[in-house]
C-alpha positions as a LaTeX table, in Angstrom:
\begin{tabular}{lrrr}
\hline
Residue & $x$ (\AA) & $y$ (\AA) & $z$ (\AA) \\
\hline
Met1 & 36.10 & $-43.51$ & $-136.59$ \\
Asp2 & 39.25 & $-45.75$ & $-137.23$ \\
Pro3 & 42.66 & $-43.25$ & $-137.48$ \\
Leu4 & 44.02 & $-43.33$ & $-140.45$ \\
Ala5 & 47.36 & $-45.62$ & $-141.35$ \\
Ile6 & 47.87 & $-43.38$ & $-144.48$ \\
Ser7 & 46.34 & $-40.87$ & $-146.21$ \\
Thr8 & 47.45 & $-38.90$ & $-150.09$ \\
Glu9 & 46.38 & $-36.09$ & $-151.63$ \\
Gly10 & 47.01 & $-35.59$ & $-155.29$ \\
Leu11 & 50.28 & $-37.16$ & $-154.32$ \\
Ser12 & 51.37 & $-37.57$ & $-158.17$ \\
Arg13 & 55.03 & $-39.09$ & $-159.63$ \\
Ser14 & 56.77 & $-39.14$ & $-163.73$ \\
Phe15 & 59.74 & $-41.04$ & $-164.86$ \\
Gly16 & 60.36 & $-38.72$ & $-168.18$ \\
Leu17 & 56.73 & $-38.85$ & $-170.41$ \\
Ile18 & 55.82 & $-41.75$ & $-168.00$ \\
Leu19 & 52.45 & $-40.19$ & $-165.26$ \\
Ala20 & 54.03 & $-44.03$ & $-163.03$ \\
Val21 & 50.82 & $-42.74$ & $-159.87$ \\
Asp22 & 47.76 & $-39.39$ & $-161.60$ \\
Asn23 & 46.67 & $-37.45$ & $-158.81$ \\
Leu24 & 46.55 & $-40.51$ & $-156.14$ \\
Ser25 & 44.07 & $-39.56$ & $-153.24$ \\
Leu26 & 43.77 & $-42.45$ & $-150.42$ \\
Asp27 & 42.94 & $-43.04$ & $-147.05$ \\
Val28 & 43.97 & $-46.47$ & $-145.82$ \\
Pro29 & 42.12 & $-46.86$ & $-141.82$ \\
Ser30 & 44.78 & $-48.38$ & $-139.08$ \\
Gly31 & 44.37 & $-51.64$ & $-137.68$ \\
Ile32 & 43.77 & $-53.71$ & $-141.51$ \\
Val33 & 45.34 & $-55.30$ & $-144.46$ \\
Phe34 & 44.83 & $-53.50$ & $-147.09$ \\
Gly35 & 44.93 & $-54.33$ & $-150.49$ \\
Phe36 & 46.11 & $-52.37$ & $-153.76$ \\
Leu37 & 45.30 & $-54.05$ & $-157.37$ \\
Gly38 & 46.48 & $-53.01$ & $-160.03$ \\
Pro39 & 49.24 & $-55.01$ & $-163.09$ \\
Asn40 & 52.04 & $-54.73$ & $-163.53$ \\
Gly41 & 53.12 & $-51.34$ & $-164.50$ \\
Ser42 & 50.16 & $-49.98$ & $-162.49$ \\
Gly43 & 51.98 & $-47.94$ & $-159.85$ \\
Lys44 & 51.61 & $-49.85$ & $-157.06$ \\
Thr45 & 55.59 & $-49.98$ & $-156.10$ \\
Thr46 & 56.09 & $-46.34$ & $-156.55$ \\
Thr47 & 53.83 & $-46.35$ & $-154.27$ \\
Ile48 & 55.08 & $-48.01$ & $-152.05$ \\
His49 & 58.09 & $-45.88$ & $-152.31$ \\
Leu50 & 56.51 & $-42.66$ & $-152.05$ \\
Leu51 & 54.26 & $-43.70$ & $-148.82$ \\
Leu52 & 57.58 & $-44.56$ & $-147.56$ \\
Gly53 & 60.42 & $-41.36$ & $-148.50$ \\
Leu54 & 62.41 & $-43.00$ & $-150.66$ \\
Leu55 & 61.05 & $-41.55$ & $-153.99$ \\
Glu56 & 60.49 & $-37.36$ & $-153.88$ \\
Pro57 & 57.05 & $-36.47$ & $-155.53$ \\
Asp58 & 56.06 & $-34.41$ & $-158.44$ \\
Ser59 & 52.43 & $-32.94$ & $-156.70$ \\
Gly60 & 50.74 & $-33.50$ & $-153.83$ \\
Arg61 & 50.82 & $-34.67$ & $-150.28$ \\
Ala62 & 51.00 & $-37.50$ & $-148.11$ \\
Thr63 & 51.10 & $-38.55$ & $-144.60$ \\
Val64 & 52.16 & $-41.95$ & $-143.32$ \\
Leu65 & 51.80 & $-42.24$ & $-139.23$ \\
Asp66 & 51.31 & $-39.35$ & $-138.84$ \\
Cys67 & 54.98 & $-38.16$ & $-140.63$ \\
Asp68 & 55.29 & $-35.86$ & $-143.36$ \\
Thr69 & 56.61 & $-38.46$ & $-146.25$ \\
Arg70 & 58.67 & $-34.89$ & $-147.39$ \\
Ala71 & 60.14 & $-33.55$ & $-143.90$ \\
Gln72 & 60.10 & $-36.53$ & $-142.54$ \\
Ala73 & 61.28 & $-39.91$ & $-144.26$ \\
Asn74 & 63.42 & $-41.39$ & $-141.75$ \\
Asp75 & 60.67 & $-41.45$ & $-138.69$ \\
Ile76 & 58.08 & $-42.86$ & $-141.72$ \\
Arg77 & 60.98 & $-46.12$ & $-141.66$ \\
Ala78 & 62.33 & $-46.48$ & $-138.50$ \\
Lys79 & 58.40 & $-46.77$ & $-137.51$ \\
Thr80 & 57.18 & $-49.55$ & $-140.74$ \\
Gly81 & 58.37 & $-52.66$ & $-141.32$ \\
Ala82 & 58.89 & $-53.77$ & $-145.50$ \\
Leu83 & 59.30 & $-56.02$ & $-147.82$ \\
Leu84 & 59.80 & $-54.50$ & $-151.30$ \\
Glu85 & 60.93 & $-56.32$ & $-154.76$ \\
Phe86 & 63.61 & $-58.46$ & $-152.77$ \\
Thr87 & 63.88 & $-59.41$ & $-150.22$ \\
Gly88 & 67.15 & $-58.02$ & $-148.33$ \\
Leu89 & 68.10 & $-61.53$ & $-146.73$ \\
Tyr90 & 72.25 & $-61.75$ & $-146.25$ \\
Glu91 & 71.84 & $-65.05$ & $-147.55$ \\
Arg92 & 75.21 & $-66.31$ & $-146.13$ \\
Met93 & 73.57 & $-65.89$ & $-142.91$ \\
Ser94 & 71.04 & $-67.92$ & $-141.33$ \\
Ala95 & 67.77 & $-67.08$ & $-140.24$ \\
Glu96 & 68.55 & $-66.30$ & $-136.51$ \\
Asp97 & 71.28 & $-63.93$ & $-137.42$ \\
Asn98 & 69.37 & $-62.08$ & $-139.86$ \\
Leu99 & 66.96 & $-61.67$ & $-137.38$ \\
Glu100 & 69.52 & $-60.41$ & $-134.47$ \\
Phe101 & 71.25 & $-57.99$ & $-137.22$ \\
Phe102 & 68.42 & $-56.67$ & $-137.99$ \\
Gly103 & 67.38 & $-55.97$ & $-134.26$ \\
Arg104 & 70.27 & $-54.70$ & $-133.80$ \\
Ile105 & 69.75 & $-51.70$ & $-136.37$ \\
Tyr106 & 66.83 & $-51.61$ & $-134.89$ \\
Ser107 & 67.78 & $-50.94$ & $-131.14$ \\
Val108 & 65.42 & $-54.20$ & $-130.30$ \\
Ser109 & 67.43 & $-54.91$ & $-126.88$ \\
Ala110 & 69.39 & $-58.04$ & $-126.77$ \\
Gln111 & 66.41 & $-59.85$ & $-124.67$ \\
Asp112 & 63.45 & $-59.12$ & $-126.85$ \\
Arg113 & 65.51 & $-60.03$ & $-129.87$ \\
Lys114 & 65.93 & $-63.42$ & $-128.60$ \\
Ala115 & 62.56 & $-63.42$ & $-127.86$ \\
Arg116 & 60.99 & $-62.21$ & $-130.91$ \\
Thr117 & 63.66 & $-64.60$ & $-132.80$ \\
His118 & 61.96 & $-67.45$ & $-131.20$ \\
Glu119 & 58.34 & $-65.96$ & $-131.52$ \\
Leu120 & 58.39 & $-65.41$ & $-134.87$ \\
Leu121 & 60.55 & $-68.19$ & $-136.45$ \\
Ser122 & 58.55 & $-70.49$ & $-134.57$ \\
His123 & 55.27 & $-69.35$ & $-136.27$ \\
Val124 & 55.95 & $-69.19$ & $-139.59$ \\
Gly125 & 57.38 & $-73.03$ & $-138.99$ \\
Leu126 & 61.36 & $-71.97$ & $-139.91$ \\
Trp127 & 61.91 & $-72.83$ & $-135.77$ \\
Asp128 & 64.39 & $-75.79$ & $-136.61$ \\
Arg129 & 66.06 & $-74.75$ & $-139.09$ \\
Arg130 & 67.38 & $-71.65$ & $-137.89$ \\
Lys131 & 70.40 & $-72.30$ & $-137.92$ \\
Glu132 & 71.54 & $-72.87$ & $-141.54$ \\
Pro133 & 72.47 & $-70.64$ & $-143.83$ \\
Val134 & 69.23 & $-69.02$ & $-145.41$ \\
Lys135 & 71.27 & $-69.14$ & $-149.44$ \\
Gly136 & 70.01 & $-73.29$ & $-149.93$ \\
Trp137 & 66.32 & $-72.67$ & $-148.45$ \\
Ser138 & 63.49 & $-71.93$ & $-150.90$ \\
Arg139 & 61.87 & $-69.29$ & $-152.43$ \\
Gly140 & 58.94 & $-69.68$ & $-150.03$ \\
Met141 & 61.39 & $-70.36$ & $-147.09$ \\
Lys142 & 63.09 & $-66.76$ & $-147.44$ \\
Gln143 & 59.50 & $-65.30$ & $-148.28$ \\
Lys144 & 58.71 & $-66.64$ & $-144.59$ \\
Leu145 & 61.59 & $-65.28$ & $-142.95$ \\
Ala146 & 61.74 & $-61.93$ & $-145.81$ \\
Val147 & 58.18 & $-61.72$ & $-143.60$ \\
Ala148 & 59.41 & $-62.09$ & $-139.91$ \\
Arg149 & 61.94 & $-59.72$ & $-140.41$ \\
Ala150 & 59.58 & $-56.92$ & $-141.44$ \\
Leu151 & 57.58 & $-57.94$ & $-138.93$ \\
Phe152 & 61.02 & $-58.17$ & $-136.10$ \\
His153 & 60.42 & $-54.68$ & $-134.27$ \\
Arg154 & 57.07 & $-54.64$ & $-133.69$ \\
Pro155 & 56.29 & $-52.20$ & $-136.97$ \\
Arg156 & 52.72 & $-50.09$ & $-136.41$ \\
Leu157 & 52.28 & $-50.68$ & $-140.50$ \\
Val158 & 53.55 & $-53.68$ & $-142.76$ \\
Phe159 & 54.78 & $-52.50$ & $-146.73$ \\
Leu160 & 54.48 & $-55.59$ & $-148.56$ \\
Asp161 & 54.97 & $-55.49$ & $-152.90$ \\
Glu162 & 53.71 & $-58.94$ & $-154.49$ \\
Pro163 & 55.31 & $-61.24$ & $-151.73$ \\
Thr164 & 53.39 & $-64.53$ & $-152.62$ \\
Ser165 & 54.77 & $-63.56$ & $-156.64$ \\
Gly166 & 56.66 & $-66.41$ & $-158.11$ \\
Leu167 & 56.04 & $-68.74$ & $-155.43$ \\
Asp168 & 54.16 & $-72.16$ & $-155.95$ \\
Pro169 & 50.91 & $-72.57$ & $-155.29$ \\
Val170 & 51.61 & $-74.53$ & $-151.71$ \\
Ala171 & 53.84 & $-71.93$ & $-151.05$ \\
Ala172 & 51.94 & $-69.09$ & $-152.09$ \\
Ala173 & 49.09 & $-70.10$ & $-150.00$ \\
Glu174 & 50.95 & $-71.10$ & $-146.67$ \\
Leu175 & 52.65 & $-67.65$ & $-146.83$ \\
Arg176 & 48.73 & $-66.11$ & $-146.61$ \\
Gln177 & 47.83 & $-68.25$ & $-144.04$ \\
Asp178 & 50.77 & $-67.31$ & $-142.19$ \\
Leu179 & 50.65 & $-63.95$ & $-142.96$ \\
Ala180 & 47.41 & $-63.29$ & $-141.82$ \\
Thr181 & 47.63 & $-65.25$ & $-138.99$ \\
Val182 & 50.85 & $-63.11$ & $-137.50$ \\
Val183 & 48.52 & $-59.97$ & $-138.76$ \\
Ala184 & 45.52 & $-60.86$ & $-136.92$ \\
Arg185 & 47.55 & $-61.53$ & $-133.33$ \\
Glu186 & 49.42 & $-58.41$ & $-133.63$ \\
Gly187 & 47.49 & $-55.90$ & $-134.60$ \\
Val188 & 49.39 & $-54.04$ & $-137.27$ \\
Thr189 & 48.49 & $-52.77$ & $-139.87$ \\
Val190 & 49.61 & $-54.39$ & $-143.76$ \\
Phe191 & 49.42 & $-51.91$ & $-147.19$ \\
Leu192 & 49.87 & $-55.78$ & $-149.98$ \\
Asn193 & 51.11 & $-54.59$ & $-153.35$ \\
Thr194 & 49.26 & $-57.28$ & $-155.12$ \\
His195 & 47.70 & $-59.03$ & $-158.82$ \\
Asn196 & 46.48 & $-61.65$ & $-157.08$ \\
Leu197 & 43.19 & $-61.12$ & $-157.13$ \\
Ser198 & 42.10 & $-64.14$ & $-155.16$ \\
Glu199 & 44.77 & $-63.30$ & $-152.84$ \\
Ala200 & 43.03 & $-59.54$ & $-152.31$ \\
Glu201 & 40.00 & $-61.54$ & $-151.02$ \\
Arg202 & 40.98 & $-63.55$ & $-148.59$ \\
Leu203 & 43.56 & $-61.42$ & $-146.53$ \\
Cys204 & 41.66 & $-58.01$ & $-146.99$ \\
Ala205 & 39.14 & $-56.36$ & $-145.20$ \\
Lys206 & 39.80 & $-53.04$ & $-148.15$ \\
Val207 & 40.99 & $-52.37$ & $-151.36$ \\
Gly208 & 42.27 & $-50.70$ & $-153.76$ \\
Val209 & 41.82 & $-50.67$ & $-157.79$ \\
Ile210 & 45.03 & $-49.01$ & $-159.74$ \\
His211 & 45.60 & $-48.94$ & $-163.19$ \\
Arg212 & 48.07 & $-47.11$ & $-165.17$ \\
Gly213 & 48.19 & $-44.82$ & $-162.27$ \\
Arg214 & 44.97 & $-43.87$ & $-161.77$ \\
Leu215 & 42.85 & $-45.16$ & $-159.18$ \\
Leu216 & 39.80 & $-46.64$ & $-159.65$ \\
Ala217 & 38.22 & $-47.96$ & $-156.84$ \\
Val218 & 38.27 & $-47.88$ & $-153.62$ \\
Gly219 & 36.41 & $-50.41$ & $-150.35$ \\
Ser220 & 35.68 & $-53.65$ & $-149.54$ \\
Pro221 & 35.32 & $-56.09$ & $-151.19$ \\
Asp222 & 31.64 & $-56.32$ & $-151.05$ \\
Glu223 & 31.80 & $-53.14$ & $-152.16$ \\
Leu224 & 33.05 & $-53.44$ & $-154.81$ \\
Arg225 & 30.53 & $-56.23$ & $-156.17$ \\
Arg226 & 28.19 & $-54.40$ & $-155.55$ \\
Gly227 & 29.39 & $-50.73$ & $-156.91$ \\
Ala228 & 30.17 & $-53.22$ & $-160.33$ \\
Gly229 & 26.67 & $-53.22$ & $-160.35$ \\
Thr230 & 26.65 & $-56.62$ & $-161.01$ \\
Asn231 & 25.03 & $-60.13$ & $-160.45$ \\
Glu232 & 26.00 & $-63.98$ & $-162.00$ \\
Ala233 & 24.10 & $-66.53$ & $-162.85$ \\
Val234 & 25.24 & $-69.93$ & $-163.82$ \\
Ile235 & 22.81 & $-72.69$ & $-165.98$ \\
Ile236 & 23.81 & $-75.87$ & $-166.57$ \\
Gly237 & 22.59 & $-77.68$ & $-169.75$ \\
Glu238 & 22.22 & $-78.15$ & $-173.13$ \\
Gly239 & 21.98 & $-76.13$ & $-176.05$ \\
Phe240 & 23.21 & $-73.11$ & $-175.65$ \\
Thr241 & 23.45 & $-72.12$ & $-179.05$ \\
Thr242 & 25.77 & $-69.41$ & $-180.92$ \\
Pro243 & 23.10 & $-67.92$ & $-181.61$ \\
Leu244 & 20.82 & $-68.08$ & $-178.27$ \\
Val245 & 24.32 & $-66.56$ & $-177.28$ \\
Glu246 & 24.62 & $-63.62$ & $-179.21$ \\
Ala247 & 21.16 & $-62.90$ & $-178.05$ \\
Leu248 & 21.66 & $-62.76$ & $-174.27$ \\
Ala249 & 24.23 & $-60.84$ & $-174.34$ \\
Lys250 & 22.63 & $-57.86$ & $-176.64$ \\
Arg251 & 19.81 & $-58.55$ & $-173.86$ \\
Pro252 & 20.02 & $-54.87$ & $-171.80$ \\
Asp253 & 20.27 & $-56.74$ & $-168.46$ \\
Val254 & 23.33 & $-58.76$ & $-169.44$ \\
Val255 & 26.05 & $-57.04$ & $-169.29$ \\
Arg256 & 28.29 & $-60.44$ & $-170.68$ \\
Ala257 & 26.83 & $-63.74$ & $-171.83$ \\
Asp258 & 29.56 & $-66.96$ & $-172.30$ \\
Val259 & 29.78 & $-70.91$ & $-172.05$ \\
Gln260 & 32.26 & $-73.19$ & $-171.64$ \\
Asn261 & 31.97 & $-76.72$ & $-171.20$ \\
Gly262 & 28.21 & $-76.87$ & $-170.91$ \\
Arg263 & 28.41 & $-73.77$ & $-168.68$ \\
Leu264 & 25.79 & $-70.85$ & $-170.05$ \\
Thr265 & 27.72 & $-67.95$ & $-167.14$ \\
Leu266 & 25.28 & $-64.02$ & $-167.41$ \\
Arg267 & 26.70 & $-61.40$ & $-165.88$ \\
Leu268 & 23.86 & $-59.13$ & $-165.12$ \\
Arg269 & 23.74 & $-55.99$ & $-164.52$ \\
Gly270 & 22.18 & $-54.04$ & $-160.75$ \\
Asp271 & 19.33 & $-56.49$ & $-159.63$ \\
Ser272 & 18.00 & $-57.96$ & $-162.73$ \\
Lys273 & 15.66 & $-61.56$ & $-162.88$ \\
Val274 & 17.19 & $-64.57$ & $-164.49$ \\
Gly275 & 13.57 & $-65.83$ & $-164.99$ \\
Pro276 & 12.83 & $-64.14$ & $-168.20$ \\
Leu277 & 15.98 & $-64.85$ & $-169.69$ \\
Val278 & 15.60 & $-68.95$ & $-168.88$ \\
Asn279 & 11.65 & $-68.28$ & $-170.31$ \\
Leu280 & 14.31 & $-66.79$ & $-173.70$ \\
Ile281 & 16.90 & $-70.20$ & $-173.27$ \\
Val282 & 13.74 & $-72.50$ & $-173.29$ \\
Gln283 & 12.16 & $-71.12$ & $-176.69$ \\
Gly284 & 15.23 & $-70.31$ & $-178.58$ \\
Gly285 & 16.14 & $-74.93$ & $-177.92$ \\
Gly286 & 17.72 & $-74.53$ & $-174.77$ \\
Gln287 & 18.29 & $-77.47$ & $-172.53$ \\
Ile288 & 17.83 & $-76.08$ & $-168.26$ \\
Glu289 & 19.00 & $-78.31$ & $-165.72$ \\
Glu290 & 20.30 & $-76.52$ & $-163.09$ \\
Ile291 & 20.55 & $-72.08$ & $-162.55$ \\
Arg292 & 22.82 & $-71.35$ & $-159.56$ \\
Arg293 & 22.90 & $-67.89$ & $-158.17$ \\
Gly294 & 25.57 & $-65.46$ & $-157.32$ \\
Ser295 & 27.48 & $-62.03$ & $-156.86$ \\
Ala296 & 30.81 & $-60.99$ & $-159.32$ \\
Ser297 & 33.91 & $-62.64$ & $-158.33$ \\
Leu298 & 36.70 & $-58.91$ & $-157.61$ \\
Glu299 & 38.82 & $-60.61$ & $-160.90$ \\
Glu300 & 35.13 & $-60.05$ & $-162.72$ \\
Val301 & 35.06 & $-56.29$ & $-160.78$ \\
Phe302 & 38.24 & $-55.99$ & $-161.26$ \\
Leu303 & 38.30 & $-56.65$ & $-165.17$ \\
Thr304 & 34.90 & $-54.48$ & $-164.97$ \\
Leu305 & 36.52 & $-51.58$ & $-163.52$ \\
Val306 & 39.98 & $-51.65$ & $-165.71$ \\
Lys307 & 38.00 & $-52.47$ & $-169.03$ \\
Glu308 & 35.61 & $-48.74$ & $-168.24$ \\
Glu309 & 38.85 & $-46.76$ & $-167.51$ \\
Arg310 & 40.24 & $-48.08$ & $-170.69$ \\
Lys311 & 37.68 & $-46.27$ & $-172.51$ \\
Ser312 & 37.95 & $-43.54$ & $-170.98$ \\
\hline
\end{tabular}
């Protein structure tokens, strides 16, 4: 079994009447990108602050890199890197000077500071602009520099809180690619807070779903799909009338049925077969041109988990 980078047991934290983190028990193995998924206000940022020792829990315990978050918070922050809500960059300084300053704080040697600056800025495509003040840069460039800063002192674990939030699609895709490559090369563990489901599918070996402070599920994206007990059929054709779709939706083997642009999407329960449904569609006047099978997306699994949690 891989050693654990993070372990929590019954971790809770409230702010007044708001229970931000509710009895969180979670293990994160070393050497992976772990995605912590949830909408804004679900408790993701509070969890990172608890793990870094920036907040005291009301109850429960947590260890990060074998350090207790209550008693050894300084050790945790020395061993980890973090990109939180703000980049923490000094915008009047150049990219090169930002990394130099940060490296000195973490007692990185002069020789290693120089080599590390060249290595990281080259990799994220910022080396040619290393002398420029950060102030005039785009948000995407600043985020790349902030990720480089979080990795600069070669931490074993990096916390990233919504690193692509606010970026345009091109900048977000570039940052994800840079992040995936750097992480793979350096073998660092990443705890990634995100509400971007496609981001989690691309980057994460394991994910946890949190909603209103409660952990709803943990596993690989494939495990979560299987755990949701659903598969999908997309039927292309004509004549998918409202009565027909409603009849399909009422069947016990169908989780959901909807139509958009001539496509009838059926989310099926467990290992249910599409054959009986095809017969029902034809008998109901539907004309089928093509049938495509596939598993539920991570986004659909997430929505299902949240919907079930709200009912509980």
